[in-house]
C-alpha positions in Angstrom: -115.0 -156.5 105.6 -112.1 -159.1 104.2 -109.1 -157.6 102.4 -109.4 -157.0 98.8 -107.2 -155.8 95.9 -107.6 -151.5 96.6 -109.4 -151.7 100.3 -107.1 -149.4 102.9 -105.6 -152.6 105.3 -103.8 -152.2 109.3 -102.1 -154.5 110.7 -99.9 -155.5 113.2 -97.0 -157.3 112.8 -93.0 -158.8 113.4 -90.4 -159.6 111.1 -88.5 -162.3 111.8 -84.9 -163.7 109.9 -84.0 -167.7 109.7 -82.7 -167.3 112.7 -85.5 -166.0 114.9 -83.4 -162.5 115.6 -86.3 -159.4 115.1 -85.7 -157.5 112.2 -89.0 -154.9 112.5 -92.0 -154.8 114.6 -95.5 -152.3 115.0 -95.3 -153.5 118.7 -94.4 -150.0 120.5 -95.3 -148.2 117.3 -98.0 -147.3 115.3 -100.2 -150.0 112.8 -98.9 -150.4 109.2 -101.9 -149.3 107.2 -101.0 -150.2 103.1 -103.2 -150.0 99.9 -103.8 -154.0 99.5 -103.2 -154.8 95.2 -100.8 -151.9 94.6 -97.1 -153.0 95.2 -97.1 -151.5 99.1 -96.0 -154.7 100.6 -94.1 -157.8 100.1 -96.1 -159.7 97.1 -95.5 -162.8 99.3 -96.8 -161.8 102.5 -100.2 -159.2 100.5 -101.1 -163.3 99.1 -100.5 -164.1 102.3 -103.1 -161.0 103.7 -105.6 -161.7 101.2 -109.3 -162.8 101.9 -108.2 -162.7 105.8 -110.8 -160.1 107.7 -110.3 -158.1 110.6 -109.4 -160.1 114.0 -107.7 -162.4 111.5 -104.1 -163.6 112.6 -101.3 -165.3 110.7 -97.5 -167.1 110.9 -96.7 -167.5 107.5 -92.4 -167.3 105.7 -92.1 -165.8 102.6 -89.4 -166.7 100.6 -86.8 -165.0 98.9 -88.9 -164.9 95.5 -91.9 -163.4 96.8 -90.5 -160.6 98.9 -87.0 -159.0 98.3 -86.5 -161.1 95.5 -82.4 -163.5 95.3 -79.5 -161.8 96.1 -77.3 -160.3 92.8 -73.6 -160.4 93.3 -73.7 -158.1 89.8 -75.2 -155.2 92.0 -71.8 -155.3 94.5 -69.7 -153.3 92.8 -67.0 -151.2 93.8 -66.7 -147.0 93.3 -63.5 -144.9 94.0 -63.9 -142.3 97.4 -64.0 -139.2 95.2 -67.4 -139.9 93.7 -69.3 -139.3 97.4 -67.0 -135.8 96.5 -65.5 -133.6 98.9 -65.2 -133.7 102.0 -67.5 -136.6 102.2 -66.7 -139.0 104.9 -67.9 -142.7 104.7 -67.5 -145.2 106.5 -68.8 -148.8 105.9 -73.2 -149.3 106.8 -73.5 -146.3 105.8 -76.6 -145.8 102.8 -76.4 -143.8 100.3 -79.4 -143.2 97.4 -78.0 -144.0 93.8 -80.4 -142.9 91.0 -79.7 -145.8 88.2 -81.6 -146.4 84.9 -83.9 -148.1 87.5 -84.7 -144.9 89.9 -83.3 -144.5 92.7 -82.3 -147.2 94.3 -80.8 -147.1 97.8 -76.5 -148.6 98.4 -75.1 -149.5 101.3 -71.1 -148.9 102.1 -69.8 -152.7 102.7 -66.3 -151.6 102.8 -62.8 -149.6 101.7 -59.9 -150.5 101.1 -57.5 -147.5 100.1 -59.5 -145.1 98.0 -61.9 -147.7 96.7 -65.3 -148.3 98.4 -67.1 -151.3 97.5 -71.0 -150.8 98.1 -74.0 -152.9 97.9 -77.1 -152.5 95.5 -79.4 -156.0 97.1 -81.8 -154.7 99.2 -80.6 -155.5 103.2 -83.0 -158.8 102.9 -83.0 -159.3 99.4 -82.2 -163.3 99.0 -83.7 -163.7 103.0 -86.4 -165.9 103.8 -88.9 -163.6 105.8 -91.2 -164.9 109.0 -94.1 -162.9 109.2 -96.7 -163.5 112.3 -99.5 -160.4 111.8 -102.5 -159.5 113.0 -105.4 -157.4 110.5 -106.4 -154.2 112.7 -109.2 -153.5 110.6 -109.8 -153.2 106.5 -111.9 -150.6 105.0 -112.5 -148.7 101.2 -109.9 -146.5 100.3 -111.3 -143.2 99.4 -110.9 -141.6 95.5 -108.0 -140.4 96.1 -106.2 -143.2 97.9 -106.6 -145.1 95.0 -105.5 -142.6 92.2 -102.4 -142.3 93.8 -101.8 -145.9 94.7 -100.8 -145.7 98.3 -102.6 -144.4 101.7 -103.7 -140.7 102.5 -104.1 -139.8 106.6 -102.5 -139.0 109.4 -99.0 -139.5 109.1 -99.1 -140.5 105.3 -95.5 -139.3 103.0 -96.3 -136.2 104.4 -94.3 -137.1 107.4 -94.3 -137.0 110.5 -94.9 -133.7 111.6 -97.9 -132.4 108.4 -101.3 -131.0 110.8 -103.1 -132.4 107.2 -105.0 -134.8 109.8 -106.9 -137.4 108.3 -107.3 -134.1 105.4 -104.8 -135.4 103.5 -104.6 -134.1 100.1 -101.5 -135.5 98.7 -100.5 -132.2 96.3 -97.7 -132.9 93.6 -95.1 -132.1 96.8 -96.7 -135.0 98.5 -96.2 -137.6 96.5 -93.5 -136.5 93.5 
């Protein structure tokens, strides 16, 4: 069965940067399972996988505009330490959830200078060309619930690693929100 919109795809992958440094991999972990055509993975990789079948392998490079976009220096800004609340330790490299006009965003502390904290709301891979080595493990039809919710349901879905629902996850409101 070939990969196309609204099919559940299982892949093994490795992701490297321009220098060849390994950024992420499914090796030694569970393969990635996603609902194709529903913005669950970066658009460039989705395009590369379109039409592939189980057993197919691809090696591809995805430009920033088809991955996490270009870096936007307007997303680097300063706040005051006091904005984090009392007794909150803040250090470079820490990440926090910020709620803004575009919804929830992850921001990274990049620098602390006295009471000034510099944050970066760019995705950590923004501006990077991503190099993938991918093997298609499985492709199946999505269930009606998966199509309705726009993502795969199953053993390690949004319910979490400790979920005991097996492959019968009903994806209640708490699971999808």
